[in-house]
N, C-alpha and C positions, 0 to 999 in steps of 0.2 A: 236626742229626740230620738234618730234614724234607726239604731236598737227597738224603739219602744213601737214606732212607729210596722214597722216589718213582724214583730210580736203579733203587735192588735190587727196585723190583717190577716197573717196563718189563723187566727184564733176567730177571725169572723168566716174565714171562709171554712176550714175544719171544723167548727166547734166544740176544738180539743178541749178537755179541762185543766185548769192549770191550780198549781203548785208556786208556793214561791219562798225562798227560801229569806230570813231578818230581811236582809240586805237587797232582798228585790220588792221590797215594799212601795208602790205606785206604780207598779210596770202591767198593770189591770187595770184600764181603765170604769168611769162608771158603767159604759153605754155595755160593759161588758162584762159586771159586775156576778150573772148569774151562770159563769164556767168558771168564777175561781171559789178554787175550797182552801183555801187559808194559806196560812204561812206554818212553817214546819222550821224543826232546829232545838240541839240542845236536849230536847227530851220526846220519845217516841211516842206519843197520844194524844195527836190531831185529825181531825179529819182527816188534814190532807195525809198525814202516814197510815189511815186506815187507806187508802186510793192506791198512793205507791205501791205499797202490798197486792195489790189487787190489778195493779196495771201489769198493761202482755207487752208493752212497750215502754219504756220512760225515756223524753227527747230533755237532756241536760240544756241548758242556754246559758252560755257564763258560768258555768258551777263551778268555786272556788272548795274544794271541802276543806281548805278551816273554820269556815263555817257550819256546817253539817256534817258529821265523818260516816259516810256511807256506811260501815261494819255496820252505821248505829239503822238506817234507813234501806238499805237494799244490805239488809243482812243474807238472806237466801241467794240473791243473786239471781231469782229463776227469770228476772228479765230483761228480756236486750235493753241495752242501752246504745240509744244515739248521741254522743258527746259534739255537741257547736261551741265552740269558742277560738277566740284568734291561735290559744296555742294548744299545742298535745296537749293531753290525758294525763295526769300523775300517776300510773298505774299503781293500784292497790287491791286489799282483798278483796276489799267492800267496791273495788272500781274498777271494771275493766272491760269499757266500751267493747259495742263487737264490730261498732264501726267512728269515727272521727271525719265534721268536717270542719276542717282548721280553715279561718280564715277570714277574712270582715265580714262581722255578726248581721249584720243589716242584708248584706247582699248577698251573702246564703242561704238564709230565710226567705227572703221573694225567688228565689231561686228554687229554692224546696216549693216555696208553697204553687207556681206555674207547673210542676208535675204532680201535683196532686188532683184529683179530681173528684169531686164530693158529688154526693150524701159518704160522710165514710159510718162504717160498721162503731159503732160507740153504745156501749152498756150504762143507760140511762139513770144508773144505781147512784151514779156520780151526786146526778140535783138532792137525794135524800142528803149526802155529807156536807153539801155546802147550804141548803137547809138547816141542818145540827148548828151549823157554825152558827146563822145568820141569830138564827134561834137563841143561842147564847149570847149572843151581840145585844140581843134585844129585854133581854132578862134586866140590861145595864138602868135600864126606867122602873122597875118594880122594888128599887131596893132606897129604902127610903130614911133605913134609918142611921143611928150613929156606932161607929166609927164607919166612916162613909167609906160607900166595897169602890173597890175597883172598880169592875163595870159601871158603876152609877158614873163616876169619874171619864171613864172615858163617852157614855154615853152624855156626857155633858159639855166635854170638849168638842167630840166629832161637831155636834148639836150648831154648836157657837161659832167654829174656828170655819175660812171658806179652805175649798183644795189647792187657793194658794199661799196659803199658812206653812211656815216650816216649824217642823217639831221636831227637837232633840230629846231623845234617853238616856240617863244613866243605862249606868249595868247596874244587875238587883234582880229584886221581882218588879220590878217598876217597868222595868224592859220587858219581863215575860209577857203580859198582860197588857201592852199595850202591844209589842211583835205580835199576840196573837188578836189582838181583839181593835184594837183602834183597825180600822178602814183607808186607805191612805191613796190618791187616781193620780194622782202627779209620781214621777221617778223623784229620789230627792228630794223628799219633800217630807219623810219619817227617814230621820237618820240611828242609826244604830252603833256601835262601836265593837261590831261582831267579828264571831273568833280570838278578836287578842280580849275584848273584853276588859277595857280598859275604865277602870272605877272613877269615877269623880269628875269625868267627861264630859259632862250636858253642862254644864254652866261655864268651861271654856271654848265649847264651841258653840255656845249660844252667842259669846260675844263677837267669836269669828265672823261668825256667819250673818250678823247685824250692820259690820263692819263693810261686807262683802253687797247685804243688803236693805242698805237705811230704809226704804221705805214698807219692806215685807212685815208680816206680822209673825213674831217667831217663839214659838211655846217650851221651855227647856223643862224635864221632870228627871228628880232624883229619888233615891232615899232619902232617909239620914244619913247612913252611912257613908253610902254617895257624894252627897252634899259634901260634908264635914273635910272627903280627900281636896278640896278645892274650892272650901267657899269663902276664904281671903279673895277671891278673885274678883267677889263683888266689888273692893274696893275701886281696881278695875273699870267695872262696868261703871259706876258712879263718876269716876276722874271723867273718863269720856264721852256721859252723858247718853249713855246708853240704852233705849227704852223697849223690855221687852219682860215676859211675867215668866219666874219659873218658880215652878209647884215642887214642895217638899213632900215625900213623902213617908210619915214618921211613925214608925213601927217599938222604934229603942232596940231594932239589933240589924246583924248584916245576916238578912232575914235569906237569902239564896243561898248564903253560905251554910245557913242554921237548918232547913228544910234538904240539903245535898249529909248533912251529918246526919237527921236524924233518919235518914232513908239508908244512909249506909250507916252508922255507927251507932242508933234507937237514943243519941244524946249528943244535946249540943254542947259544946265546947267552946271558949275565947270568942263568942260571937255577940255578947250585950254592948250594949255601950250605955251610956250613963245619958240624964236630964239634962237638954242641951231647951234652954228658949230663942226656938229661932226665927222667931218676930224682932225678938227682942235684940238678935243678933246684928240682921238683916239692920235694923234702924242704926246700928254702932259705927254702919260706913254708909248712912244717906243713903240710905234704898229704905223701903217702905215696905214692912211686915205684916203681915193678917195673918190668925188664925181661922178656921172654917171651923162651928162650932155645930152647924146646921145640912145637911143635903140640899136645900136648897137656896146657900146661898153660895153655891157654885157659878152660878149662871149668870146672876147678879153680882162677885165681884167681881167676874172678868168682865159683863157686859158693864161697869161699872165702870170702870179704866178704859176704854174703847171712849164712853162716856164722855168720859174728865178731858181725853185728850181730840178729843171736838169739840167739845167747849172749847178748850185752851184755841183753838184753832180758828174756831169763829167767831168768837169777841174780836179783832180784827177787822174783820170780812166784813162782820156787822154794821163797827162804826162806820165803814167807808159805806153801807150800803143805806144808810141810818140817813147823814149827809145829802147825799145823791136823791133820795127819793123827798126830802125835807129842804127844798131852797127856797125858805124863810123868806133869808135876806133881796131878796128878789122885789121882795112886796112893800106893800106901803099897809101904814092905820091896822085898822081891826086885825083885816087877812094876814098879816106878818104877828101880829101880836098871836092868833086862833093858833095860828100855822109853828109857830115857837111852840106854845103850849104842846098840842100833839109832839113835839119833834121832841120837846125834854120826857113829856109821856112814852111813847115807846122806848126810847133809848133805855132811861132808867128800866121798864120792863125785860126789857128786850137782857141786858146786861145784868140786870141785878138776874133774870133768871141763871144764864150761864156761870155764871160766879157764885150759886145757888150747888151746881155741879161739883165745880171746884174746889165745893167747901171740904176740910180737912185735907186737904190736898197740898204740900210740901212746894215750893219755888220747882218750875218741872230744871232745873239748872241740878237740884237735888236728889228728884226723883228716876234712879234709874234702874229701877227692880224692883219688880212684884213679886216679894217670895209668900207662898204660901205653906201652909205646914198642915197636912191634911194627913191624920189618925185612920190608915188603912189596917180590911183585912189580913190577918200572917196568911202565908202558903201560898201556891199557886195552884188552882184548879185548869 
């Protein structure tokens, strides 16, 4: 939190445009979104990559080269590098800082900000790159066809979840889409296994996150290949009665590997997967499995889960409230009979409505995980 606060203060004072690695998701807050030019990693083809190539000074804060090879994003090495971190830089061909400020990051940034006198002369062309990113994200609303386009999925998810939700993304094409286009405004609320790229990490991480933050909304996402690496952990989620949503994007292959094979060898090899009914697979563990058959179902199904949980929690509250506001047992004669009729009517209508919301829902002790599988377009754009 202290590091983020110091970064926010520096951006507010200087209006310096910001590019993040994938694990820096959430560092830029909503109020500073206008200075955000996206996240970069793995492939050099994003607006943030263009900004880095045009920069006349690059300040890295807490950068770890394992996330994104400097030989890719800093190939020419023409811009001076200012390295701010707890530890000295790991010197390599693409990462040779002009100056290193080592120590507590927040203290360093606060001291640096005090020495800067605004306004700075900043090329405003970065705003075009930022707008290019936002336009790409906005395209998600336009996709209406099946299979569900990743940008539409991202759009629906962003609209439904608040900023406190924790989203965990597995490795694969889903990770590239989410890292580039899902806007997160709090650190450690959009999690990736970046650098190590551990396939199958999303479901176990979701389980651990739910243990750590039982009252927080948790959503995890994987491809069908990554999901099958650790899918047996559904049993753990059910046994521990952990309530979260896990999405599986289905395309029948290790898609990210396939894309890289096509780029390098011009043919795929050993990446196709057999057919798996993931919904029934989830149900075999006692979880609930759903298949999205239309793009409009995304919001309704996710929202439906929240409604069902809310209805379940409201039932005991409603019963108590009705008894409190219909104290007919203190009355006599017709007044008692009339209030008893009103009580029974309200009780039946209210509880009946809540039970309708719970229709087709297994007991809460067995509903521990919601698995939806979504056929997404192949490739990463």
